[in-house]
N, C-alpha and C positions, 0 to 999 in steps of 0.2 A: 485181416485180423478182426476178431470178434470183440464186441464191447465187454464180454465177460472176462477177457484176459486182463483188463485194466481195473484196478480197484475204484470204487465210487469216490467222488471228490472228498466226502467227509472222512472216509476210511483212509485215504491217502494222507490227509492232514494228521490223522492219529499216528499212522506209521512213521511219518516224518518226525513228529514230536518224540516218539519213542526212540528213534534213531539218534536224535539230538541229545536226549537224556542219557542214552547209553554211552555216547561219545564223551559227555561231560563227566560221567562217573568213572570211566576208565582212563581219562586223561587228567585226573586230579593231580596236582603237584604233591610231592612227598611232604610229610609234616616236617616243620623246621625244628621245633623244640625236642629235647631229649624225652620229655614226658609224653608228648604226642607221638613220637616215633615208637616208644615202647608200647604205648597203648595200641597203636596200629598193629605192631607185630603180634601182640597178645591176641587181638581179635582175629587176625589172619591165621595164627597157629592153632587157635581153639584148643589150647592145652594149658597145663599148669605153668606157673612161673619157673619152676624147676627145669622144665624142658627147654624153655626159651633161654634160660641162663646157660645151660649146657651148650646150646647152639652158638651163643654169643661169646662163650668162654669167660663168663663172670659168675659170681655167686648168685644164688636165688635172692638173697637179701639186697644185692646191688640192683637187680631188676625191680624189686619192690620199692627201693628208694627212688629209682627213675620214675616209676609209675606214680609215686606219691608227690613227685616234684621236688624232692629233697636234693637230688643231684641234677645239675643243669649242664655240666660239661662232660662230654664223652671221654672215656679213659684214653682213647687213641689221640684225641686232641691235646690232652694234658701231656702225653709222652712226646708228641711232636714238638710242643713248645718248650720242652725241657723242664716243665713244672713237676709237681709231685712232692717229693721229699723236701 
C-alpha cells in the first residue's frame, strides 16, 4: 500500500470532524413543542402554510396559530383525551 492512499494526519482529523458533525445533524431529536414542530415542518416543506395545512388536514389559520405559539396542544391529543367541546 502506498502512502498516497491514506489521507495526511491533519486531513484525517478534518474528515473525522465532518463525519461527527454530519451524524449530529442527522440524529437530532424531533422538536417537542407544537410550535417547534410546525416550524420544522415549514422549513422542510419549503412551501406556504396552505400546503402544510392540506398535508396535515387542518386549516391554514391553524398552522399559523401553531407557528405563532397560540396553540400548544395537537388536535389529535385533544381528541384522544376526550377534550374539545
